[in-house]
N, C-alpha and C positions, 0 to 999 in steps of 0.2 A: 330601229335599223337601218344602217345606211342604205338607198337606193340599190347601189353598186351588186348588194348579197343579199338582196331578197331570193335571188334563185338556190340557195343555199337554206335558206328558212324553211322555204317552199318541203324538204326533205328533210326535213326537223321538228321536233314537240314544241310546245311553249318551253317545257321546261329548260329544254335545250338550246333554244331559242337565246331566252333570257340569260343560260351559262355564255353561249356566244358572244354577246350585245355586252356582258361586262367584262369577259375576258378582252375582246377586241377593244372597246373602249380605252381600258388601261393599258393594254399594249401597242396601239396603232401610235405612228406617227403624223405630227402635222409640219406640214410644209413650211408653216411661216418662223416655226422653229428651228427648222431645218437650214434657213435660208441666218438665221443669227450666227447660228454655230459654226457655220460654213464661213460667212463673214469675219466672225473674230476669233475662232478656233482653227481656222480651215489649212491653216498654216502647219498645222499639228493632225492632222488629219482625224479632228473629234468627228465629227460631222460622221465621215466614213464610215465608225465605229458605233455610232449610235443608229445609225441605218442596218449593223451587223455585218458589213461588210471589210472582214476585217485583214483580207489581203492586200486590198486599196488603204486602208488605212495605217498599215505597216509600213506600205511603200512612201504613204506621203511623211510619215514620222521619220523613217532614216533620210529623208532628202528634205526635211525639214528648213534648214540652214541654204536649201538653195532657195532660189525664183521662182521654181516651176512648182509647187505646192500650193502657191501663193495665189499663182495663176489658174491653177487648175481649180480650186477652191472657188475662186469667182464664177468660173465657168458654172461648177456645182452648184453653186447657190442659183443663178440664172435658168437650172436646171430640176432643181428642189423639188416640185411639183411632181414629174414624174417619176422622179427617185425613189417618192415616198409613196408614191403610187403602185409603183412594184414592189415595195416593201411591206405596203398595206395587205396586197392581193394574196402575197407569200403567207401573213399572216393568219389571214382568214383561210386559206387553203388547209394550214396545217393547223389550225385551233378546230374547224368543221371536221377534218380527219381522226382529230385527238376525242373531241367528242363524239363523234362517231365508233369510233373503239369502244370506249370507255363504258359509254351509255347503255343500260341494260334493257332501253326500250325501243 
């Protein structure tokens, strides 16, 4: 388990930890891939949809024909580590809540 989420592991059983780790690794976002998406497909807002930010992605998509989404996507590529960290933190909290609600232990 990643060290950022060890505080969650202390509150879960071993089986719950395994489920959390598997689901998190499948659904987490890597900043390096996000940078590639932002630079190659940023005009269309693909990187924002990939980060589950549908409102911003839609704005990028609507204004793709202007220069602004291209400029903003370069800025997003520079800030991708923070964007992915925010997404991954939300994902970890969501997975923790789901596992605690479903698990009988």
